Biopython code that builds the backbone (N, CA, C, O; Angstrom):
import numpy as np
from Bio.PDB.StructureBuilder import StructureBuilder

atoms = [
    (1, "MET", "N", (-58.274, 6.814, -73.024)),
    (1, "MET", "CA", (-56.905, 6.435, -72.327)),
    (1, "MET", "C", (-56.077, 7.770, -72.379)),
    (1, "MET", "O", (-55.464, 8.187, -71.396)),
    (2, "SER", "N", (-56.102, 8.432, -73.636)),
    (2, "SER", "CA", (-55.325, 9.643, -73.974)),
    (2, "SER", "C", (-55.710, 10.894, -72.840)),
    (2, "SER", "O", (-54.890, 11.748, -72.500)),
    (3, "GLY", "N", (-56.797, 10.838, -72.450)),
    (3, "GLY", "CA", (-57.201, 11.805, -71.595)),
    (3, "GLY", "C", (-56.487, 11.632, -70.045)),
    (3, "GLY", "O", (-56.242, 12.621, -69.354)),
    (4, "HIS", "N", (-56.226, 10.418, -69.658)),
    (4, "HIS", "CA", (-55.603, 10.137, -68.652)),
    (4, "HIS", "C", (-54.115, 10.482, -68.620)),
    (4, "HIS", "O", (-53.600, 10.838, -67.560)),
    (5, "ILE", "N", (-53.335, 10.378, -69.870)),
    (5, "ILE", "CA", (-52.161, 10.726, -70.294)),
    (5, "ILE", "C", (-52.125, 12.227, -70.102)),
    (5, "ILE", "O", (-51.391, 12.765, -69.273)),
    (6, "GLN", "N", (-52.910, 12.848, -70.866)),
    (6, "GLN", "CA", (-52.842, 14.421, -70.749)),
    (6, "GLN", "C", (-53.172, 14.949, -69.321)),
    (6, "GLN", "O", (-52.686, 16.028, -68.982)),
    (7, "HIS", "N", (-53.871, 14.339, -68.568)),
    (7, "HIS", "CA", (-53.999, 14.655, -67.161)),
    (7, "HIS", "C", (-52.816, 14.597, -66.630)),
    (7, "HIS", "O", (-52.416, 15.645, -66.125)),
    (8, "LEU", "N", (-52.057, 13.586, -66.587)),
    (8, "LEU", "CA", (-50.699, 13.358, -66.058)),
    (8, "LEU", "C", (-49.695, 14.302, -66.500)),
    (8, "LEU", "O", (-48.756, 14.525, -65.736)),
    (9, "SER", "N", (-49.752, 14.896, -67.631)),
    (9, "SER", "CA", (-48.859, 15.968, -68.043)),
    (9, "SER", "C", (-48.851, 17.204, -67.301)),
    (9, "SER", "O", (-47.929, 18.009, -67.438)),
    (10, "CYS", "N", (-49.871, 17.415, -66.484)),
    (10, "CYS", "CA", (-49.928, 18.598, -65.768)),
    (10, "CYS", "C", (-48.934, 18.592, -64.419)),
    (10, "CYS", "O", (-48.646, 19.571, -63.729)),
    (11, "PHE", "N", (-48.520, 17.292, -64.252)),
    (11, "PHE", "CA", (-47.690, 17.218, -62.935)),
    (11, "PHE", "C", (-46.354, 17.389, -63.530)),
    (11, "PHE", "O", (-46.083, 17.090, -64.693)),
    (12, "SER", "N", (-45.315, 18.018, -62.446)),
    (12, "SER", "CA", (-43.946, 18.053, -62.985)),
    (12, "SER", "C", (-43.217, 16.640, -62.897)),
    (12, "SER", "O", (-43.754, 15.674, -62.354)),
    (13, "VAL", "N", (-42.203, 16.605, -63.358)),
    (13, "VAL", "CA", (-41.218, 15.256, -63.434)),
    (13, "VAL", "C", (-40.892, 14.889, -61.935)),
    (13, "VAL", "O", (-41.121, 13.752, -61.524)),
    (14, "PRO", "N", (-40.380, 15.817, -61.161)),
    (14, "PRO", "CA", (-40.062, 15.552, -59.624)),
    (14, "PRO", "C", (-41.287, 15.053, -58.960)),
    (14, "PRO", "O", (-41.166, 14.227, -58.056)),
    (15, "THR", "N", (-42.385, 15.450, -59.298)),
    (15, "THR", "CA", (-43.506, 15.144, -58.450)),
    (15, "THR", "C", (-43.988, 13.673, -58.880)),
    (15, "THR", "O", (-44.576, 12.939, -58.086)),
    (16, "LEU", "N", (-43.737, 13.357, -60.004)),
    (16, "LEU", "CA", (-44.082, 11.961, -60.753)),
    (16, "LEU", "C", (-43.085, 11.109, -60.233)),
    (16, "LEU", "O", (-43.391, 9.939, -60.003)),
    (17, "LEU", "N", (-41.896, 11.527, -60.003)),
    (17, "LEU", "CA", (-40.620, 10.599, -59.513)),
    (17, "LEU", "C", (-40.912, 10.288, -57.965)),
    (17, "LEU", "O", (-40.639, 9.195, -57.467)),
    (18, "VAL", "N", (-41.542, 11.438, -57.187)),
    (18, "VAL", "CA", (-41.784, 11.122, -55.816)),
    (18, "VAL", "C", (-42.930, 10.046, -55.704)),
    (18, "VAL", "O", (-42.842, 9.124, -54.893)),
    (19, "VAL", "N", (-43.852, 10.175, -56.424)),
    (19, "VAL", "CA", (-45.018, 9.202, -56.500)),
    (19, "VAL", "C", (-44.454, 7.947, -56.638)),
    (19, "VAL", "O", (-44.665, 7.039, -55.833)),
    (20, "LEU", "N", (-43.571, 7.819, -57.862)),
    (20, "LEU", "CA", (-42.888, 6.411, -58.191)),
    (20, "LEU", "C", (-42.221, 5.819, -57.060)),
    (20, "LEU", "O", (-42.399, 4.638, -56.760)),
    (21, "ASP", "N", (-41.335, 6.717, -56.316)),
    (21, "ASP", "CA", (-40.675, 6.256, -55.222)),
    (21, "ASP", "C", (-41.426, 5.834, -54.356)),
    (21, "ASP", "O", (-41.180, 4.687, -53.984)),
    (22, "LEU", "N", (-42.462, 6.464, -53.779)),
    (22, "LEU", "CA", (-43.556, 6.047, -52.941)),
    (22, "LEU", "C", (-44.111, 4.655, -53.198)),
    (22, "LEU", "O", (-44.252, 3.889, -52.245)),
    (23, "ILE", "N", (-44.421, 4.303, -54.376)),
    (23, "ILE", "CA", (-45.180, 3.153, -54.980)),
    (23, "ILE", "C", (-44.094, 1.986, -54.619)),
    (23, "ILE", "O", (-44.341, 0.947, -54.006)),
    (24, "VAL", "N", (-42.734, 2.437, -55.185)),
    (24, "VAL", "CA", (-41.777, 1.290, -54.874)),
    (24, "VAL", "C", (-41.452, 1.061, -53.304)),
    (24, "VAL", "O", (-41.355, -0.118, -52.962)),
    (25, "ILE", "N", (-41.304, 1.882, -52.480)),
    (25, "ILE", "CA", (-41.149, 1.844, -51.102)),
    (25, "ILE", "C", (-42.174, 0.965, -50.476)),
    (25, "ILE", "O", (-41.844, 0.020, -49.759)),
    (26, "GLU", "N", (-43.597, 1.309, -50.777)),
    (26, "GLU", "CA", (-44.666, 0.674, -50.117)),
    (26, "GLU", "C", (-44.509, -0.881, -50.620)),
    (26, "GLU", "O", (-44.599, -1.788, -49.792)),
    (27, "SER", "N", (-44.271, -1.153, -52.004)),
    (27, "SER", "CA", (-44.280, -2.409, -52.276)),
    (27, "SER", "C", (-43.112, -3.308, -51.577)),
    (27, "SER", "O", (-43.313, -4.456, -51.180)),
    (28, "LEU", "N", (-42.074, -2.744, -51.499)),
    (28, "LEU", "CA", (-40.827, -3.395, -50.586)),
    (28, "LEU", "C", (-41.448, -3.615, -49.236)),
    (28, "LEU", "O", (-41.498, -4.761, -48.788)),
    (29, "LEU", "N", (-41.951, -2.542, -48.518)),
    (29, "LEU", "CA", (-42.337, -2.790, -47.160)),
    (29, "LEU", "C", (-43.330, -3.931, -47.137)),
    (29, "LEU", "O", (-43.211, -4.741, -46.217)),
    (30, "SER", "N", (-44.414, -4.127, -48.137)),
    (30, "SER", "CA", (-45.391, -5.033, -47.968)),
    (30, "SER", "C", (-44.598, -6.414, -48.187)),
    (30, "SER", "O", (-44.810, -7.283, -47.342)),
    (31, "VAL", "N", (-43.896, -6.645, -49.009)),
    (31, "VAL", "CA", (-42.943, -7.801, -49.131)),
    (31, "VAL", "C", (-42.402, -8.102, -47.855)),
    (31, "VAL", "O", (-42.689, -9.165, -47.303)),
    (32, "ASP", "N", (-41.534, -7.143, -47.256)),
    (32, "ASP", "CA", (-40.880, -7.205, -46.001)),
    (32, "ASP", "C", (-41.997, -7.827, -44.831)),
    (32, "ASP", "O", (-41.806, -8.793, -44.093)),
    (33, "ASN", "N", (-43.162, -6.994, -44.907)),
    (33, "ASN", "CA", (-44.104, -7.384, -43.637)),
    (33, "ASN", "C", (-44.635, -8.886, -43.863)),
    (33, "ASN", "O", (-45.042, -9.520, -42.889)),
    (34, "SER", "N", (-44.631, -9.401, -45.030)),
    (34, "SER", "CA", (-45.145, -10.717, -45.365)),
    (34, "SER", "C", (-44.069, -11.632, -45.149)),
    (34, "SER", "O", (-44.431, -12.772, -44.858)),
    (35, "ALA", "N", (-42.768, -11.415, -45.222)),
    (35, "ALA", "CA", (-41.663, -12.374, -45.004)),
    (35, "ALA", "C", (-41.563, -12.317, -43.370)),
    (35, "ALA", "O", (-41.222, -13.352, -42.798)),
    (36, "VAL", "N", (-41.791, -11.376, -42.750)),
    (36, "VAL", "CA", (-41.612, -11.358, -41.145)),
    (36, "VAL", "C", (-42.909, -12.022, -40.623)),
    (36, "VAL", "O", (-42.782, -12.736, -39.628)),
    (37, "LEU", "N", (-44.002, -11.895, -41.105)),
    (37, "LEU", "CA", (-45.258, -12.558, -40.705)),
    (37, "LEU", "C", (-45.064, -13.995, -41.014)),
    (37, "LEU", "O", (-45.297, -14.794, -40.108)),
    (38, "ALA", "N", (-44.718, -14.379, -42.023)),
    (38, "ALA", "CA", (-44.674, -15.802, -42.419)),
    (38, "ALA", "C", (-43.585, -16.559, -41.409)),
    (38, "ALA", "O", (-43.811, -17.691, -40.981)),
    (39, "THR", "N", (-42.544, -15.916, -41.119)),
    (39, "THR", "CA", (-41.445, -16.459, -40.275)),
    (39, "THR", "C", (-41.950, -16.555, -38.852)),
    (39, "THR", "O", (-41.637, -17.551, -38.200)),
    (40, "MET", "N", (-42.645, -15.683, -38.353)),
    (40, "MET", "CA", (-43.238, -15.711, -36.972)),
    (40, "MET", "C", (-44.246, -16.827, -36.720)),
    (40, "MET", "O", (-44.391, -17.323, -35.602)),
    (41, "VAL", "N", (-45.000, -17.239, -37.892)),
    (41, "VAL", "CA", (-45.968, -18.131, -37.866)),
    (41, "VAL", "C", (-45.597, -19.513, -38.059)),
    (41, "VAL", "O", (-46.392, -20.430, -37.852)),
    (42, "MET", "N", (-44.360, -19.692, -38.465)),
    (42, "MET", "CA", (-43.966, -21.073, -38.931)),
    (42, "MET", "C", (-43.924, -22.176, -37.779)),
    (42, "MET", "O", (-44.185, -23.349, -38.045)),
    (43, "ASP", "N", (-43.637, -21.826, -36.686)),
    (43, "ASP", "CA", (-43.560, -22.536, -35.296)),
    (43, "ASP", "C", (-44.969, -22.727, -34.687)),
    (43, "ASP", "O", (-45.112, -23.396, -33.663)),
    (44, "LEU", "N", (-45.922, -22.187, -35.266)),
    (44, "LEU", "CA", (-47.324, -22.215, -34.428)),
    (44, "LEU", "C", (-47.990, -23.505, -35.092)),
    (44, "LEU", "O", (-47.624, -24.100, -36.105)),
    (45, "ALA", "N", (-48.967, -23.751, -34.328)),
    (45, "ALA", "CA", (-49.965, -25.115, -34.640)),
    (45, "ALA", "C", (-50.555, -24.711, -36.033)),
    (45, "ALA", "O", (-50.534, -23.507, -36.290)),
    (46, "PRO", "N", (-51.014, -25.458, -36.847)),
    (46, "PRO", "CA", (-51.742, -24.931, -38.133)),
    (46, "PRO", "C", (-53.030, -24.200, -37.861)),
    (46, "PRO", "O", (-53.321, -23.282, -38.627)),
    (47, "GLY", "N", (-53.780, -24.474, -36.933)),
    (47, "GLY", "CA", (-54.901, -23.419, -36.800)),
    (47, "GLY", "C", (-54.504, -22.159, -36.194)),
    (47, "GLY", "O", (-55.106, -21.129, -36.496)),
    (48, "GLN", "N", (-53.511, -22.153, -35.336)),
    (48, "GLN", "CA", (-53.055, -20.936, -34.795)),
    (48, "GLN", "C", (-52.280, -20.012, -35.788)),
    (48, "GLN", "O", (-52.243, -18.783, -35.732)),
    (49, "GLY", "N", (-51.656, -20.832, -36.728)),
    (49, "GLY", "CA", (-51.024, -19.943, -37.747)),
    (49, "GLY", "C", (-51.797, -19.442, -38.679)),
    (49, "GLY", "O", (-51.427, -18.360, -39.135)),
    (50, "SER", "N", (-52.916, -19.975, -39.169)),
    (50, "SER", "CA", (-53.860, -19.466, -39.984)),
    (50, "SER", "C", (-54.533, -18.151, -39.343)),
    (50, "SER", "O", (-54.715, -17.133, -40.011)),
    (51, "ALA", "N", (-54.895, -18.272, -37.953)),
    (51, "ALA", "CA", (-55.430, -17.202, -37.282)),
    (51, "ALA", "C", (-54.325, -15.966, -37.176)),
    (51, "ALA", "O", (-54.615, -14.773, -37.270)),
    (52, "ALA", "N", (-53.070, -16.479, -36.974)),
    (52, "ALA", "CA", (-52.181, -15.287, -36.881)),
    (52, "ALA", "C", (-51.882, -14.521, -38.097)),
    (52, "ALA", "O", (-51.603, -13.323, -38.137)),
    (53, "LEU", "N", (-51.978, -15.406, -39.170)),
    (53, "LEU", "CA", (-51.764, -14.758, -40.591)),
    (53, "LEU", "C", (-53.020, -13.818, -40.941)),
    (53, "LEU", "O", (-52.885, -12.747, -41.532)),
    (54, "ARG", "N", (-54.126, -14.277, -40.559)),
    (54, "ARG", "CA", (-55.489, -13.465, -40.989)),
    (54, "ARG", "C", (-55.206, -12.221, -40.029)),
    (54, "ARG", "O", (-55.256, -11.149, -40.632)),
    (55, "TYR", "N", (-54.955, -12.142, -38.833)),
    (55, "TYR", "CA", (-54.873, -11.127, -37.865)),
    (55, "TYR", "C", (-53.778, -10.096, -38.333)),
    (55, "TYR", "O", (-53.913, -8.876, -38.240)),
    (56, "GLY", "N", (-52.599, -10.785, -38.883)),
    (56, "GLY", "CA", (-51.542, -9.973, -39.346)),
    (56, "GLY", "C", (-51.900, -9.264, -40.716)),
    (56, "GLY", "O", (-51.604, -8.094, -40.959)),
    (57, "ILE", "N", (-52.488, -10.005, -41.477)),
    (57, "ILE", "CA", (-52.922, -9.358, -42.748)),
    (57, "ILE", "C", (-53.784, -8.327, -42.527)),
    (57, "ILE", "O", (-53.570, -7.266, -43.114)),
    (58, "LEU", "N", (-54.835, -8.444, -41.700)),
    (58, "LEU", "CA", (-55.810, -7.405, -41.409)),
    (58, "LEU", "C", (-55.117, -6.261, -40.699)),
    (58, "LEU", "O", (-55.525, -5.122, -40.927)),
    (59, "GLY", "N", (-54.124, -6.446, -39.870)),
    (59, "GLY", "CA", (-53.516, -5.473, -39.057)),
    (59, "GLY", "C", (-52.702, -4.745, -39.948)),
    (59, "GLY", "O", (-52.709, -3.523, -39.798)),
    (60, "ALA", "N", (-51.924, -5.276, -40.944)),
    (60, "ALA", "CA", (-51.204, -4.398, -42.023)),
    (60, "ALA", "C", (-51.821, -3.517, -42.729)),
    (60, "ALA", "O", (-51.206, -2.854, -43.565)),
]
sb = StructureBuilder()
sb.init_structure("model")
sb.init_model(0)
sb.init_chain("A")
sb.init_seg("    ")
for serial, (resi, resn, name, xyz) in enumerate(atoms, 1):
    if name == "N":
        sb.init_residue(resn, " ", resi, " ")
    sb.init_atom(name, np.array(xyz, "f"), 0.0, 1.0, " ", f" {name:<3s}", serial, name[0])
structure = sb.get_structure()
């Protein structure tokens, strides 16, 4: 475990902050995509909704 921490110390703080920002942005966009997809399939028939969710998740 300490080997991983030592490996991370070779990166500068701004670089690590950019990586952290990207992780947060990607997480927020995933939640947004899930909410939009769920809203879109609410009015579909149950079989169609399952298929739409499956294709939407695979497409994301």
